[in-house]
Biotite code that builds the C-alpha atoms (Angstrom):
import biotite.structure as struc

atoms = struc.array([
    struc.Atom([-45.357, 29.495, -18.793], chain_id="A", res_id=1, res_name="MET", atom_name="CA", element="C"),
    struc.Atom([-47.658, 26.258, -20.116], chain_id="A", res_id=2, res_name="PRO", atom_name="CA", element="C"),
    struc.Atom([-47.330, 24.627, -23.154], chain_id="A", res_id=3, res_name="THR", atom_name="CA", element="C"),
    struc.Atom([-50.699, 24.536, -24.980], chain_id="A", res_id=4, res_name="PRO", atom_name="CA", element="C"),
    struc.Atom([-51.332, 20.408, -24.711], chain_id="A", res_id=5, res_name="SER", atom_name="CA", element="C"),
    struc.Atom([-50.892, 21.632, -21.190], chain_id="A", res_id=6, res_name="ILE", atom_name="CA", element="C"),
    struc.Atom([-53.079, 24.357, -20.977], chain_id="A", res_id=7, res_name="LYS", atom_name="CA", element="C"),
    struc.Atom([-55.800, 22.105, -23.112], chain_id="A", res_id=8, res_name="PHE", atom_name="CA", element="C"),
    struc.Atom([-54.882, 18.923, -20.363], chain_id="A", res_id=9, res_name="ALA", atom_name="CA", element="C"),
    struc.Atom([-55.820, 21.674, -17.473], chain_id="A", res_id=10, res_name="LEU", atom_name="CA", element="C"),
    struc.Atom([-58.762, 22.879, -18.986], chain_id="A", res_id=11, res_name="ARG", atom_name="CA", element="C"),
    struc.Atom([-60.237, 19.176, -19.418], chain_id="A", res_id=12, res_name="ILE", atom_name="CA", element="C"),
    struc.Atom([-59.735, 18.773, -16.150], chain_id="A", res_id=13, res_name="THR", atom_name="CA", element="C"),
    struc.Atom([-60.850, 20.779, -14.455], chain_id="A", res_id=14, res_name="VAL", atom_name="CA", element="C"),
    struc.Atom([-64.186, 20.584, -16.846], chain_id="A", res_id=15, res_name="LEU", atom_name="CA", element="C"),
    struc.Atom([-64.378, 17.331, -15.697], chain_id="A", res_id=16, res_name="THR", atom_name="CA", element="C"),
    struc.Atom([-64.133, 17.732, -12.666], chain_id="A", res_id=17, res_name="ILE", atom_name="CA", element="C"),
    struc.Atom([-67.009, 20.920, -12.724], chain_id="A", res_id=18, res_name="ALA", atom_name="CA", element="C"),
    struc.Atom([-69.520, 18.491, -14.361], chain_id="A", res_id=19, res_name="VAL", atom_name="CA", element="C"),
    struc.Atom([-69.127, 15.724, -12.143], chain_id="A", res_id=20, res_name="SER", atom_name="CA", element="C"),
    struc.Atom([-69.752, 17.897, -9.375], chain_id="A", res_id=21, res_name="PHE", atom_name="CA", element="C"),
    struc.Atom([-72.678, 19.378, -10.621], chain_id="A", res_id=22, res_name="VAL", atom_name="CA", element="C"),
    struc.Atom([-73.994, 15.746, -11.914], chain_id="A", res_id=23, res_name="ALA", atom_name="CA", element="C"),
    struc.Atom([-73.300, 14.456, -8.848], chain_id="A", res_id=24, res_name="ALA", atom_name="CA", element="C"),
    struc.Atom([-76.886, 13.289, -7.461], chain_id="A", res_id=25, res_name="GLY", atom_name="CA", element="C"),
    struc.Atom([-77.374, 12.141, -3.788], chain_id="A", res_id=26, res_name="PRO", atom_name="CA", element="C"),
    struc.Atom([-75.743, 9.332, -2.211], chain_id="A", res_id=27, res_name="VAL", atom_name="CA", element="C"),
    struc.Atom([-76.780, 6.824, 0.283], chain_id="A", res_id=28, res_name="HIS", atom_name="CA", element="C"),
    struc.Atom([-73.592, 5.243, 1.489], chain_id="A", res_id=29, res_name="ALA", atom_name="CA", element="C"),
    struc.Atom([-71.147, 5.169, 4.346], chain_id="A", res_id=30, res_name="TYR", atom_name="CA", element="C"),
    struc.Atom([-67.264, 5.124, 4.492], chain_id="A", res_id=31, res_name="VAL", atom_name="CA", element="C"),
    struc.Atom([-65.796, 3.846, 7.504], chain_id="A", res_id=32, res_name="ASP", atom_name="CA", element="C"),
    struc.Atom([-63.775, 6.539, 8.799], chain_id="A", res_id=33, res_name="PRO", atom_name="CA", element="C"),
    struc.Atom([-60.477, 4.614, 8.807], chain_id="A", res_id=34, res_name="ASN", atom_name="CA", element="C"),
    struc.Atom([-60.805, 3.500, 5.263], chain_id="A", res_id=35, res_name="THR", atom_name="CA", element="C"),
    struc.Atom([-59.942, 6.941, 4.874], chain_id="A", res_id=36, res_name="GLY", atom_name="CA", element="C"),
    struc.Atom([-56.615, 5.989, 6.179], chain_id="A", res_id=37, res_name="GLY", atom_name="CA", element="C"),
    struc.Atom([-55.982, 2.157, 4.944], chain_id="A", res_id=38, res_name="TYR", atom_name="CA", element="C"),
    struc.Atom([-56.670, 3.436, 1.300], chain_id="A", res_id=39, res_name="VAL", atom_name="CA", element="C"),
    struc.Atom([-54.110, 6.516, 1.863], chain_id="A", res_id=40, res_name="PHE", atom_name="CA", element="C"),
    struc.Atom([-51.559, 4.121, 3.565], chain_id="A", res_id=41, res_name="GLN", atom_name="CA", element="C"),
    struc.Atom([-51.603, 1.776, 0.015], chain_id="A", res_id=42, res_name="VAL", atom_name="CA", element="C"),
    struc.Atom([-51.765, 4.064, -2.943], chain_id="A", res_id=43, res_name="LEU", atom_name="CA", element="C"),
    struc.Atom([-49.283, 6.519, -1.200], chain_id="A", res_id=44, res_name="PHE", atom_name="CA", element="C"),
    struc.Atom([-46.679, 4.262, -1.614], chain_id="A", res_id=45, res_name="PRO", atom_name="CA", element="C"),
    struc.Atom([-47.274, 3.339, -4.797], chain_id="A", res_id=46, res_name="ILE", atom_name="CA", element="C"),
    struc.Atom([-48.026, 7.183, -6.242], chain_id="A", res_id=47, res_name="ILE", atom_name="CA", element="C"),
    struc.Atom([-44.652, 7.974, -4.298], chain_id="A", res_id=48, res_name="SER", atom_name="CA", element="C"),
    struc.Atom([-43.082, 5.329, -6.485], chain_id="A", res_id=49, res_name="ALA", atom_name="CA", element="C"),
    struc.Atom([-44.401, 6.412, -9.818], chain_id="A", res_id=50, res_name="ILE", atom_name="CA", element="C"),
    struc.Atom([-43.513, 9.779, -9.080], chain_id="A", res_id=51, res_name="ALA", atom_name="CA", element="C"),
    struc.Atom([-40.249, 8.925, -8.144], chain_id="A", res_id=52, res_name="GLY", atom_name="CA", element="C"),
    struc.Atom([-39.200, 6.762, -11.060], chain_id="A", res_id=53, res_name="ILE", atom_name="CA", element="C"),
    struc.Atom([-40.602, 9.415, -13.667], chain_id="A", res_id=54, res_name="PHE", atom_name="CA", element="C"),
    struc.Atom([-38.946, 11.484, -12.048], chain_id="A", res_id=55, res_name="LEU", atom_name="CA", element="C"),
    struc.Atom([-35.953, 10.009, -12.158], chain_id="A", res_id=56, res_name="PHE", atom_name="CA", element="C"),
    struc.Atom([-36.159, 8.980, -15.660], chain_id="A", res_id=57, res_name="PHE", atom_name="CA", element="C"),
    struc.Atom([-37.385, 12.496, -17.164], chain_id="A", res_id=58, res_name="LYS", atom_name="CA", element="C"),
    struc.Atom([-33.725, 13.764, -18.322], chain_id="A", res_id=59, res_name="ARG", atom_name="CA", element="C"),
    struc.Atom([-33.518, 10.239, -19.868], chain_id="A", res_id=60, res_name="GLN", atom_name="CA", element="C"),
    struc.Atom([-36.460, 9.675, -21.175], chain_id="A", res_id=61, res_name="ALA", atom_name="CA", element="C"),
    struc.Atom([-36.222, 13.569, -22.795], chain_id="A", res_id=62, res_name="GLY", atom_name="CA", element="C"),
    struc.Atom([-32.803, 12.976, -24.665], chain_id="A", res_id=63, res_name="LEU", atom_name="CA", element="C"),
    struc.Atom([-33.972, 9.839, -26.163], chain_id="A", res_id=64, res_name="LEU", atom_name="CA", element="C"),
    struc.Atom([-37.013, 11.211, -27.482], chain_id="A", res_id=65, res_name="ILE", atom_name="CA", element="C"),
    struc.Atom([-35.345, 14.431, -28.910], chain_id="A", res_id=66, res_name="GLN", atom_name="CA", element="C"),
    struc.Atom([-32.796, 11.782, -30.586], chain_id="A", res_id=67, res_name="LYS", atom_name="CA", element="C"),
    struc.Atom([-35.862, 9.993, -32.202], chain_id="A", res_id=68, res_name="PHE", atom_name="CA", element="C"),
    struc.Atom([-37.159, 13.589, -33.189], chain_id="A", res_id=69, res_name="LEU", atom_name="CA", element="C"),
    struc.Atom([-34.078, 14.600, -34.506], chain_id="A", res_id=70, res_name="ASN", atom_name="CA", element="C"),
    struc.Atom([-34.367, 11.780, -36.693], chain_id="A", res_id=71, res_name="LEU", atom_name="CA", element="C"),
    struc.Atom([-37.273, 13.007, -38.613], chain_id="A", res_id=72, res_name="PHE", atom_name="CA", element="C"),
    struc.Atom([-36.224, 16.606, -39.042], chain_id="A", res_id=73, res_name="LYS", atom_name="CA", element="C"),
    struc.Atom([-35.637, 18.238, -42.450], chain_id="A", res_id=74, res_name="SER", atom_name="CA", element="C"),
    struc.Atom([-31.699, 19.398, -43.345], chain_id="A", res_id=75, res_name="LYS", atom_name="CA", element="C"),
])
């Protein structure tokens, strides 16, 4: 079950997307279909690398944060 902070972030994200669709006006622009492939080729490795780094260091970062928070706990 998601924590309250994740639920809040999810609600804000959904609200932001809903407002952007409602408030969107007509767009008079053209994007070449091949541009999407190029953007995907550039962004996919970057996003994959960030996700990989996050997953690799997730456990270590969690332990470090837990140790830091334990310093401030009252005994």
